[in-house]
N, C-alpha and C positions, 0 to 999 in steps of 0.2 A: 504494499500500499504506499502511496506517495504521502509525504508529510502534508497535512492541510496548509492551504495558503493563508499567511497571517492576515491578510486583510479580510478574507472571507470569515474567519474566526471573529475578528473584531466586529465587523458590520453585523453579524447574526447576534452577538452578545449585546451590542449597542441597541439593536432594534428590539430584542426581547426585553431589555431594561426599560426601555420606552414604554412596552405594553404594560409592565408593571405599574409604571406611574399612572397609567390610565385608571387603575383601580381606585386611587384616592380622588379621582376627580380631576378634571381639567383645571378648575379654579383653585384647588386646595392641595394638589400634590406640590412638594419642594420643587421649585422652579430650577434652583441652582443645580440640582441632579442632572440635568440634561448635559450640562457643560463638564461634568466630572468624567474621569476615565472609568470604563468598565473593566472589573477584574472578575475573572472566571476561573473556577478551580473545578476539576472533576477527576475521577481515577481514570478514566477512558474518554477520548473524543475521537469521533468518527465524523469525516466531513466527506460529502459526496459532491463535488463541483458541478458535475454535469447535472444531476437531479436537484441541486441546491439544497440539500437536506444535511444538517448537523445535529449530531446525536451526542449528548453528554451524558456519562454513566457514572454512578458511584459516587455518593456524597458530593453532588453537585452544590456548589456555593457561587452565587452571582452577587457582586456588590457594585453599586454605582451611587457615589454620595451617600445618601441617606437609605437607599433602597437596599435590602438584603432578601435574598431568596434561597431557600434550601429545598432541595428535591433529590430523589433517588435518580431520576432520569429525567433530561429534558430533550425533547425534538423540536428542531425549528425548521420550517421549509420556507423558502424565500422564492418569489416570483419577480417578473421584470419591474414591478412597481416597489418591490421591497420586500418586508416581512408578510408573509401569506398566513401562516398558521404556526403556533406553538403549542405543544401539549407538554405539561410537566406532571409527572407522577411521583407519589412518595407515600409515606406513612407517618404523617401527613406532609404534603407540600406546605411549607410556611414561608410567609413574606412579610416584611415590614417597610414602611415608609414614613418619613417624618412628613408633617403637613406643612404647607408653606407659612412662613411667619408666625407658627405657633410651636409651642413646646409640647407638641401631642404628636402621637404616631397613629397609623391606621395599621392594623394587623390582619392577616387572614390566614386561613387553614382549610385544606381540602384534601381529599385523597387524590384528586385529579384537578388540574387547572388547564382550560383550554382558551386560546384566544385567536380570533379571526382578524388579521390585518385589513381585510377587504370591507368587513362589516363593524369593525370596532367592538365587537361582541366579545365579552370576556364571561367565562363559565367556570364556577367553582363547583365540583361535583363530588358528592360523598362526604358526609358529616362535615358540611361546609359551615364556616363561621367567618365573620367579619367584625372585628372590634375596633372602635374608635374611642378612645378614653374608657369610660365606664359604660359606654353604649355598645350593645352587642346584637348581632343577628345571627341566628343559627337556623339551618334547614338541611334537606337533603341536597338541594342546589340552589345556590345564588347566581343570578345572571346579571350583568352589568353592561349597558350599552354606552359607549364612551362618547358616541356622536349624539345622543338624546339625553344623557345623564339619568337613565331610566333603570331602576333596580326592580328585580322580581325574586322573590324567595319562595321556594316550593318546599313542602314537606314530603314525608313519604307517601306514596299512593297507598289510599285506604288505611291510613294510620288510626289505629285503635287505641294507642297510649300517647300520653302527652310527649314521649321522648321522640315520636314520630311526626309531630306537627311542628310548623314554623314557631320559633320562639324569638321575641324582640324584648330587650331590655333597655330602656331609655330613661336615664336618670334626668330629673329636673336640673336646669341650670340654677345656680344660686341667684336669689333677687337682688338686683343693686339698688332698689328704690326703697328698701327697709332701713330704718334709721339704725346707726351703730348701737350694740348693746353698752350700757352704762357700766363703768367698773364698780 
């Protein structure tokens, strides 16, 4: 096998890091992350320049600025327009990114994460969780469209127990119009 072309590895990793930034939402993801270098580690990397498919296997760790992704396996496919599709699998796939201008992170976990560059659709599949501060969404699947900023959370089909249903925990924000407590 020929060694992977370095520019192909970097462009695939950079495009994948960009798709992770979409999870936090276009207005809230840390904007400075886009200009940071992408660092990617894996036990094995396979690159098919003809089919434009990169496969990263074994303790995959991707970082770019405040973005951190951990997975067992990541497969990225490119087309002439750029990133076409990314599939990350793990037990679980985990990611984290700082929100722009805030001291807060968005974190996500799922058995499988899929991203379509053509549609901007991101899917967290299997025991999916998104957490932002103390707010959390859980379901069998969480879908997010980066173009429309639309979320959809789905529970297990025919769920008979609370564990199979969608769960959202939304903590109230502290009120700022209340007078300060007197000492």
